[in-house]
GUZA-504041 format. One record per atom (N, C-alpha, C, CB): atom name; y, x, z. Coordinates in steps of 0.1 Angstrom, whole numbers, plus 5000, padded with zeros to 4 digits. Glycine has a CB too. Layout:
# residues N
<pt atom="CA" c2="Y" c1="X" c3="Z"/>
...
END
This chain:
# residues 86
<pt atom="N" c2="2201" c1="7615" c3="4251"/>
<pt atom="CA" c2="2201" c1="7626" c3="4261"/>
<pt atom="C" c2="2204" c1="7620" c3="4275"/>
<pt atom="CB" c2="2212" c1="7636" c3="4257"/>
<pt atom="N" c2="2196" c1="7624" c3="4284"/>
<pt atom="CA" c2="2198" c1="7620" c3="4298"/>
<pt atom="C" c2="2208" c1="7630" c3="4305"/>
<pt atom="CB" c2="2184" c1="7620" c3="4306"/>
<pt atom="N" c2="2218" c1="7624" c3="4312"/>
<pt atom="CA" c2="2228" c1="7632" c3="4319"/>
<pt atom="C" c2="2223" c1="7633" c3="4333"/>
<pt atom="CB" c2="2242" c1="7626" c3="4318"/>
<pt atom="N" c2="2223" c1="7646" c3="4338"/>
<pt atom="CA" c2="2219" c1="7648" c3="4352"/>
<pt atom="C" c2="2229" c1="7644" c3="4362"/>
<pt atom="CB" c2="2215" c1="7662" c3="4354"/>
<pt atom="N" c2="2225" c1="7643" c3="4375"/>
<pt atom="CA" c2="2234" c1="7640" c3="4385"/>
<pt atom="C" c2="2245" c1="7650" c3="4387"/>
<pt atom="CB" c2="2226" c1="7638" c3="4398"/>
<pt atom="N" c2="2242" c1="7663" c3="4384"/>
<pt atom="CA" c2="2253" c1="7673" c3="4385"/>
<pt atom="C" c2="2264" c1="7670" c3="4375"/>
<pt atom="CB" c2="2247" c1="7687" c3="4383"/>
<pt atom="N" c2="2260" c1="7666" c3="4363"/>
<pt atom="CA" c2="2271" c1="7663" c3="4353"/>
<pt atom="C" c2="2279" c1="7651" c3="4358"/>
<pt atom="CB" c2="2264" c1="7661" c3="4339"/>
<pt atom="N" c2="2272" c1="7641" c3="4362"/>
<pt atom="CA" c2="2279" c1="7629" c3="4367"/>
<pt atom="C" c2="2288" c1="7632" c3="4379"/>
<pt atom="CB" c2="2269" c1="7618" c3="4371"/>
<pt atom="N" c2="2284" c1="7641" c3="4388"/>
<pt atom="CA" c2="2292" c1="7645" c3="4399"/>
<pt atom="C" c2="2304" c1="7653" c3="4394"/>
<pt atom="CB" c2="2284" c1="7654" c3="4408"/>
<pt atom="N" c2="2303" c1="7661" c3="4384"/>
<pt atom="CA" c2="2315" c1="7668" c3="4378"/>
<pt atom="C" c2="2325" c1="7657" c3="4373"/>
<pt atom="CB" c2="2310" c1="7677" c3="4366"/>
<pt atom="N" c2="2321" c1="7647" c3="4366"/>
<pt atom="CA" c2="2330" c1="7637" c3="4361"/>
<pt atom="C" c2="2336" c1="7629" c3="4373"/>
<pt atom="CB" c2="2322" c1="7627" c3="4351"/>
<pt atom="N" c2="2329" c1="7626" c3="4383"/>
<pt atom="CA" c2="2334" c1="7619" c3="4395"/>
<pt atom="C" c2="2345" c1="7628" c3="4402"/>
<pt atom="CB" c2="2323" c1="7616" c3="4405"/>
<pt atom="N" c2="2342" c1="7641" c3="4402"/>
<pt atom="CA" c2="2352" c1="7650" c3="4408"/>
<pt atom="C" c2="2365" c1="7650" c3="4400"/>
<pt atom="CB" c2="2346" c1="7664" c3="4409"/>
<pt atom="N" c2="2363" c1="7650" c3="4387"/>
<pt atom="CA" c2="2375" c1="7649" c3="4378"/>
<pt atom="C" c2="2383" c1="7636" c3="4380"/>
<pt atom="CB" c2="2371" c1="7651" c3="4363"/>
<pt atom="N" c2="2375" c1="7626" c3="4381"/>
<pt atom="CA" c2="2381" c1="7613" c3="4384"/>
<pt atom="C" c2="2390" c1="7613" c3="4397"/>
<pt atom="CB" c2="2371" c1="7601" c3="4385"/>
<pt atom="N" c2="2384" c1="7619" c3="4407"/>
<pt atom="CA" c2="2391" c1="7620" c3="4420"/>
<pt atom="C" c2="2404" c1="7629" c3="4418"/>
<pt atom="CB" c2="2382" c1="7626" c3="4430"/>
<pt atom="N" c2="2403" c1="7640" c3="4410"/>
<pt atom="CA" c2="2415" c1="7648" c3="4408"/>
<pt atom="C" c2="2426" c1="7640" c3="4401"/>
<pt atom="CB" c2="2411" c1="7660" c3="4400"/>
<pt atom="N" c2="2422" c1="7632" c3="4391"/>
<pt atom="CA" c2="2432" c1="7624" c3="4384"/>
<pt atom="C" c2="2438" c1="7614" c3="4393"/>
<pt atom="CB" c2="2425" c1="7617" c3="4372"/>
<pt atom="N" c2="2431" c1="7608" c3="4402"/>
<pt atom="CA" c2="2437" c1="7598" c3="4412"/>
<pt atom="C" c2="2447" c1="7606" c3="4420"/>
<pt atom="CB" c2="2426" c1="7592" c3="4420"/>
<pt atom="N" c2="2443" c1="7618" c3="4424"/>
<pt atom="CA" c2="2452" c1="7626" c3="4433"/>
<pt atom="C" c2="2465" c1="7629" c3="4425"/>
<pt atom="CB" c2="2445" c1="7639" c3="4437"/>
<pt atom="N" c2="2464" c1="7632" c3="4412"/>
<pt atom="CA" c2="2476" c1="7635" c3="4404"/>
<pt atom="C" c2="2485" c1="7622" c3="4403"/>
<pt atom="CB" c2="2472" c1="7640" c3="4390"/>
<pt atom="N" c2="2479" c1="7611" c3="4401"/>
<pt atom="CA" c2="2486" c1="7598" c3="4401"/>
<pt atom="C" c2="2494" c1="7596" c3="4414"/>
<pt atom="CB" c2="2477" c1="7586" c3="4398"/>
<pt atom="N" c2="2487" c1="7599" c3="4425"/>
<pt atom="CA" c2="2493" c1="7598" c3="4438"/>
<pt atom="C" c2="2505" c1="7607" c3="4440"/>
<pt atom="CB" c2="2483" c1="7600" c3="4450"/>
<pt atom="N" c2="2503" c1="7620" c3="4435"/>
<pt atom="CA" c2="2514" c1="7630" c3="4435"/>
<pt atom="C" c2="2526" c1="7625" c3="4427"/>
<pt atom="CB" c2="2509" c1="7643" c3="4430"/>
<pt atom="N" c2="2523" c1="7619" c3="4416"/>
<pt atom="CA" c2="2534" c1="7614" c3="4407"/>
<pt atom="C" c2="2541" c1="7602" c3="4414"/>
<pt atom="CB" c2="2529" c1="7610" c3="4393"/>
<pt atom="N" c2="2534" c1="7593" c3="4420"/>
<pt atom="CA" c2="2540" c1="7582" c3="4427"/>
<pt atom="C" c2="2548" c1="7587" c3="4439"/>
<pt atom="CB" c2="2529" c1="7573" c3="4432"/>
<pt atom="N" c2="2545" c1="7598" c3="4445"/>
<pt atom="CA" c2="2552" c1="7604" c3="4456"/>
<pt atom="C" c2="2563" c1="7613" c3="4452"/>
<pt atom="CB" c2="2542" c1="7611" c3="4466"/>
<pt atom="N" c2="2566" c1="7614" c3="4439"/>
<pt atom="CA" c2="2576" c1="7622" c3="4433"/>
<pt atom="C" c2="2574" c1="7637" c3="4437"/>
<pt atom="CB" c2="2589" c1="7617" c3="4437"/>
<pt atom="N" c2="2562" c1="7642" c3="4437"/>
<pt atom="CA" c2="2559" c1="7656" c3="4440"/>
<pt atom="C" c2="2565" c1="7665" c3="4429"/>
<pt atom="CB" c2="2544" c1="7658" c3="4442"/>
<pt atom="N" c2="2566" c1="7677" c3="4433"/>
<pt atom="CA" c2="2572" c1="7687" c3="4424"/>
<pt atom="C" c2="2564" c1="7688" c3="4411"/>
<pt atom="CB" c2="2572" c1="7701" c3="4430"/>
<pt atom="N" c2="2571" c1="7688" c3="4399"/>
<pt atom="CA" c2="2564" c1="7688" c3="4386"/>
<pt atom="C" c2="2555" c1="7700" c3="4384"/>
<pt atom="CB" c2="2574" c1="7687" c3="4375"/>
<pt atom="N" c2="2559" c1="7711" c3="4390"/>
<pt atom="CA" c2="2551" c1="7723" c3="4389"/>
<pt atom="C" c2="2537" c1="7721" c3="4395"/>
<pt atom="CB" c2="2558" c1="7735" c3="4396"/>
<pt atom="N" c2="2537" c1="7714" c3="4407"/>
<pt atom="CA" c2="2524" c1="7711" c3="4413"/>
<pt atom="C" c2="2516" c1="7701" c3="4405"/>
<pt atom="CB" c2="2527" c1="7706" c3="4427"/>
<pt atom="N" c2="2522" c1="7691" c3="4399"/>
<pt atom="CA" c2="2515" c1="7681" c3="4391"/>
<pt atom="C" c2="2509" c1="7688" c3="4379"/>
<pt atom="CB" c2="2525" c1="7670" c3="4386"/>
<pt atom="N" c2="2517" c1="7697" c3="4372"/>
<pt atom="CA" c2="2512" c1="7704" c3="4361"/>
<pt atom="C" c2="2500" c1="7713" c3="4364"/>
<pt atom="CB" c2="2523" c1="7712" c3="4354"/>
<pt atom="N" c2="2501" c1="7720" c3="4376"/>
<pt atom="CA" c2="2490" c1="7728" c3="4381"/>
<pt atom="C" c2="2477" c1="7720" c3="4382"/>
<pt atom="CB" c2="2494" c1="7735" c3="4394"/>
<pt atom="N" c2="2478" c1="7708" c3="4388"/>
<pt atom="CA" c2="2467" c1="7700" c3="4390"/>
<pt atom="C" c2="2461" c1="7694" c3="4376"/>
<pt atom="CB" c2="2470" c1="7688" c3="4399"/>
<pt atom="N" c2="2470" c1="7691" c3="4367"/>
<pt atom="CA" c2="2466" c1="7686" c3="4354"/>
<pt atom="C" c2="2459" c1="7698" c3="4346"/>
<pt atom="CB" c2="2478" c1="7682" c3="4346"/>
<pt atom="N" c2="2464" c1="7710" c3="4348"/>
<pt atom="CA" c2="2457" c1="7721" c3="4342"/>
<pt atom="C" c2="2443" c1="7723" c3="4348"/>
<pt atom="CB" c2="2465" c1="7734" c3="4344"/>
<pt atom="N" c2="2441" c1="7721" c3="4361"/>
<pt atom="CA" c2="2428" c1="7722" c3="4367"/>
<pt atom="C" c2="2419" c1="7711" c3="4362"/>
<pt atom="CB" c2="2430" c1="7720" c3="4382"/>
<pt atom="N" c2="2424" c1="7699" c3="4359"/>
<pt atom="CA" c2="2416" c1="7688" c3="4354"/>
<pt atom="C" c2="2412" c1="7692" c3="4340"/>
<pt atom="CB" c2="2424" c1="7675" c3="4354"/>
<pt atom="N" c2="2421" c1="7697" c3="4332"/>
<pt atom="CA" c2="2417" c1="7701" c3="4318"/>
<pt atom="C" c2="2406" c1="7712" c3="4318"/>
<pt atom="CB" c2="2430" c1="7707" c3="4311"/>
<pt atom="N" c2="2407" c1="7721" c3="4327"/>
<pt atom="CA" c2="2397" c1="7732" c3="4328"/>
<pt atom="C" c2="2383" c1="7726" c3="4332"/>
<pt atom="CB" c2="2401" c1="7742" c3="4338"/>
<pt atom="N" c2="2384" c1="7716" c3="4341"/>
<pt atom="CA" c2="2372" c1="7710" c3="4346"/>
<pt atom="C" c2="2365" c1="7702" c3="4334"/>
<pt atom="CB" c2="2374" c1="7701" c3="4358"/>
<pt atom="N" c2="2373" c1="7695" c3="4327"/>
<pt atom="CA" c2="2368" c1="7687" c3="4315"/>
<pt atom="C" c2="2362" c1="7697" c3="4305"/>
<pt atom="CB" c2="2380" c1="7679" c3="4309"/>
<pt atom="N" c2="2369" c1="7708" c3="4302"/>
<pt atom="CA" c2="2364" c1="7718" c3="4293"/>
<pt atom="C" c2="2350" c1="7723" c3="4297"/>
<pt atom="CB" c2="2374" c1="7729" c3="4291"/>
<pt atom="N" c2="2349" c1="7726" c3="4310"/>
<pt atom="CA" c2="2336" c1="7731" c3="4315"/>
<pt atom="C" c2="2325" c1="7721" c3="4315"/>
<pt atom="CB" c2="2338" c1="7736" c3="4330"/>
<pt atom="N" c2="2329" c1="7708" c3="4317"/>
<pt atom="CA" c2="2319" c1="7698" c3="4316"/>
<pt atom="C" c2="2314" c1="7696" c3="4302"/>
<pt atom="CB" c2="2325" c1="7684" c3="4322"/>
<pt atom="N" c2="2323" c1="7696" c3="4292"/>
<pt atom="CA" c2="2320" c1="7696" c3="4278"/>
<pt atom="C" c2="2310" c1="7707" c3="4275"/>
<pt atom="CB" c2="2332" c1="7696" c3="4269"/>
<pt atom="N" c2="2313" c1="7719" c3="4280"/>
<pt atom="CA" c2="2304" c1="7730" c3="4277"/>
<pt atom="C" c2="2290" c1="7728" c3="4283"/>
<pt atom="CB" c2="2310" c1="7743" c3="4283"/>
<pt atom="N" c2="2289" c1="7723" c3="4295"/>
<pt atom="CA" c2="2276" c1="7720" c3="4301"/>
<pt atom="C" c2="2268" c1="7710" c3="4293"/>
<pt atom="CB" c2="2278" c1="7715" c3="4316"/>
<pt atom="N" c2="2275" c1="7699" c3="4289"/>
<pt atom="CA" c2="2268" c1="7688" c3="4282"/>
<pt atom="C" c2="2264" c1="7694" c3="4268"/>
<pt atom="CB" c2="2278" c1="7676" c3="4280"/>
<pt atom="N" c2="2272" c1="7701" c3="4261"/>
<pt atom="CA" c2="2268" c1="7706" c3="4248"/>
<pt atom="C" c2="2257" c1="7716" c3="4249"/>
<pt atom="CB" c2="2280" c1="7713" c3="4241"/>
<pt atom="N" c2="2257" c1="7725" c3="4259"/>
<pt atom="CA" c2="2246" c1="7735" c3="4261"/>
<pt atom="C" c2="2233" c1="7728" c3="4264"/>
<pt atom="CB" c2="2250" c1="7745" c3="4271"/>
<pt atom="N" c2="2234" c1="7718" c3="4273"/>
<pt atom="CA" c2="2221" c1="7711" c3="4277"/>
<pt atom="C" c2="2216" c1="7704" c3="4265"/>
<pt atom="CB" c2="2224" c1="7701" c3="4289"/>
<pt atom="N" c2="2224" c1="7697" c3="4257"/>
<pt atom="CA" c2="2220" c1="7690" c3="4245"/>
<pt atom="C" c2="2214" c1="7700" c3="4235"/>
<pt atom="CB" c2="2231" c1="7682" c3="4239"/>
<pt atom="N" c2="2220" c1="7712" c3="4234"/>
<pt atom="CA" c2="2215" c1="7722" c3="4224"/>
<pt atom="C" c2="2201" c1="7726" c3="4229"/>
<pt atom="CB" c2="2224" c1="7734" c3="4224"/>
<pt atom="N" c2="2199" c1="7729" c3="4242"/>
<pt atom="CA" c2="2186" c1="7733" c3="4247"/>
<pt atom="C" c2="2176" c1="7722" c3="4244"/>
<pt atom="CB" c2="2187" c1="7736" c3="4262"/>
<pt atom="N" c2="2179" c1="7710" c3="4246"/>
<pt atom="CA" c2="2170" c1="7699" c3="4244"/>
<pt atom="C" c2="2166" c1="7698" c3="4229"/>
<pt atom="CB" c2="2176" c1="7685" c3="4248"/>
<pt atom="N" c2="2176" c1="7700" c3="4220"/>
<pt atom="CA" c2="2173" c1="7699" c3="4206"/>
<pt atom="C" c2="2165" c1="7711" c3="4201"/>
<pt atom="CB" c2="2187" c1="7699" c3="4198"/>
<pt atom="N" c2="2168" c1="7723" c3="4206"/>
<pt atom="CA" c2="2160" c1="7734" c3="4202"/>
<pt atom="C" c2="2146" c1="7734" c3="4206"/>
<pt atom="CB" c2="2167" c1="7747" c3="4207"/>
<pt atom="N" c2="2144" c1="7729" c3="4219"/>
<pt atom="CA" c2="2130" c1="7728" c3="4224"/>
<pt atom="C" c2="2122" c1="7718" c3="4217"/>
<pt atom="CB" c2="2130" c1="7726" c3="4239"/>
<pt atom="N" c2="2129" c1="7707" c3="4212"/>
<pt atom="CA" c2="2122" c1="7696" c3="4205"/>
<pt atom="C" c2="2120" c1="7699" c3="4191"/>
<pt atom="CB" c2="2129" c1="7683" c3="4207"/>
<pt atom="N" c2="2126" c1="7710" c3="4185"/>
<pt atom="CA" c2="2125" c1="7713" c3="4171"/>
<pt atom="C" c2="2111" c1="7720" c3="4168"/>
<pt atom="CB" c2="2136" c1="7723" c3="4167"/>
<pt atom="N" c2="2104" c1="7724" c3="4178"/>
<pt atom="CA" c2="2091" c1="7730" c3="4177"/>
<pt atom="C" c2="2090" c1="7740" c3="4166"/>
<pt atom="CB" c2="2081" c1="7718" c3="4174"/>
<pt atom="N" c2="2099" c1="7749" c3="4166"/>
<pt atom="CA" c2="2098" c1="7760" c3="4157"/>
<pt atom="C" c2="2104" c1="7757" c3="4143"/>
<pt atom="CB" c2="2085" c1="7765" c3="4156"/>
<pt atom="N" c2="2108" c1="7745" c3="4140"/>
<pt atom="CA" c2="2114" c1="7742" c3="4127"/>
<pt atom="C" c2="2128" c1="7748" c3="4126"/>
<pt atom="CB" c2="2114" c1="7726" c3="4125"/>
<pt atom="N" c2="2129" c1="7758" c3="4118"/>
<pt atom="CA" c2="2141" c1="7766" c3="4117"/>
<pt atom="C" c2="2153" c1="7757" c3="4112"/>
<pt atom="CB" c2="2139" c1="7777" c3="4107"/>
<pt atom="N" c2="2150" c1="7748" c3="4103"/>
<pt atom="CA" c2="2160" c1="7739" c3="4098"/>
<pt atom="C" c2="2166" c1="7730" c3="4109"/>
<pt atom="CB" c2="2155" c1="7730" c3="4086"/>
<pt atom="N" c2="2157" c1="7725" c3="4117"/>
<pt atom="CA" c2="2161" c1="7716" c3="4129"/>
<pt atom="C" c2="2169" c1="7724" c3="4139"/>
<pt atom="CB" c2="2149" c1="7710" c3="4136"/>
<pt atom="N" c2="2165" c1="7737" c3="4141"/>
<pt atom="CA" c2="2172" c1="7745" c3="4151"/>
<pt atom="C" c2="2186" c1="7748" c3="4145"/>
<pt atom="CB" c2="2164" c1="7759" c3="4153"/>
<pt atom="N" c2="2187" c1="7752" c3="4133"/>
<pt atom="CA" c2="2200" c1="7755" c3="4127"/>
<pt atom="C" c2="2209" c1="7743" c3="4127"/>
<pt atom="CB" c2="2198" c1="7760" c3="4112"/>
<pt atom="N" c2="2203" c1="7731" c3="4124"/>
<pt atom="CA" c2="2211" c1="7719" c3="4124"/>
<pt atom="C" c2="2216" c1="7716" c3="4139"/>
<pt atom="CB" c2="2203" c1="7707" c3="4119"/>
<pt atom="N" c2="2208" c1="7718" c3="4149"/>
<pt atom="CA" c2="2212" c1="7716" c3="4162"/>
<pt atom="C" c2="2223" c1="7725" c3="4167"/>
<pt atom="CB" c2="2200" c1="7717" c3="4172"/>
<pt atom="N" c2="2222" c1="7738" c3="4163"/>
<pt atom="CA" c2="2232" c1="7748" c3="4166"/>
<pt atom="C" c2="2246" c1="7744" c3="4159"/>
<pt atom="CB" c2="2228" c1="7762" c3="4162"/>
<pt atom="N" c2="2245" c1="7740" c3="4146"/>
<pt atom="CA" c2="2257" c1="7736" c3="4139"/>
<pt atom="C" c2="2264" c1="7724" c3="4146"/>
<pt atom="CB" c2="2254" c1="7733" c3="4124"/>
<pt atom="N" c2="2255" c1="7714" c3="4149"/>
<pt atom="CA" c2="2261" c1="7702" c3="4156"/>
<pt atom="C" c2="2267" c1="7706" c3="4169"/>
<pt atom="CB" c2="2250" c1="7692" c3="4158"/>
<pt atom="N" c2="2261" c1="7715" c3="4177"/>
<pt atom="CA" c2="2267" c1="7719" c3="4189"/>
<pt atom="C" c2="2281" c1="7726" c3="4187"/>
<pt atom="CB" c2="2258" c1="7728" c3="4197"/>
<pt atom="N" c2="2281" c1="7734" c3="4177"/>
<pt atom="CA" c2="2294" c1="7741" c3="4174"/>
<pt atom="C" c2="2304" c1="7732" c3="4170"/>
<pt atom="CB" c2="2292" c1="7752" c3="4164"/>
<pt atom="N" c2="2301" c1="7722" c3="4162"/>
<pt atom="CA" c2="2310" c1="7711" c3="4157"/>
<pt atom="C" c2="2316" c1="7704" c3="4169"/>
<pt atom="CB" c2="2303" c1="7701" c3="4148"/>
<pt atom="N" c2="2307" c1="7701" c3="4179"/>
<pt atom="CA" c2="2312" c1="7694" c3="4191"/>
<pt atom="C" c2="2322" c1="7702" c3="4199"/>
<pt atom="CB" c2="2300" c1="7690" c3="4200"/>
<pt atom="N" c2="2319" c1="7715" c3="4200"/>
<pt atom="CA" c2="2328" c1="7724" c3="4208"/>
<pt atom="C" c2="2341" c1="7725" c3="4201"/>
<pt atom="CB" c2="2322" c1="7738" c3="4209"/>
<pt atom="N" c2="2341" c1="7726" c3="4187"/>
<pt atom="CA" c2="2354" c1="7727" c3="4180"/>
<pt atom="C" c2="2361" c1="7714" c3="4181"/>
<pt atom="CB" c2="2351" c1="7730" c3="4165"/>
<pt atom="N" c2="2354" c1="7703" c3="4180"/>
<pt atom="CA" c2="2361" c1="7690" c3="4181"/>
<pt atom="C" c2="2367" c1="7688" c3="4195"/>
<pt atom="CB" c2="2350" c1="7679" c3="4178"/>
<pt atom="N" c2="2362" c1="7693" c3="4205"/>
<pt atom="CA" c2="2367" c1="7691" c3="4219"/>
<pt atom="C" c2="2380" c1="7699" c3="4221"/>
<pt atom="CB" c2="2357" c1="7696" c3="4229"/>
<pt atom="N" c2="2383" c1="7708" c3="4212"/>
<pt atom="CA" c2="2396" c1="7716" c3="4214"/>
<pt atom="C" c2="2407" c1="7708" c3="4209"/>
<pt atom="CB" c2="2395" c1="7729" c3="4206"/>
END
């Protein structure tokens, strides 16, 4: 699967958020603020997982060419990935 630039940008943004959190910790910022930022990162990671799984599912379904067994398998694999990410 090819990952688009939008997905890569999401991950880069998350990376920047994590660096910011490390800086906050080094500066002994309030734990409430650190937790708030960590929660934002977790949400961003969850959304990115959703984007990747949905794009992969669309690719798999479109390449199944009407083969119901392949479509069902792709859907099951996507659901397994979502459950695994929790």
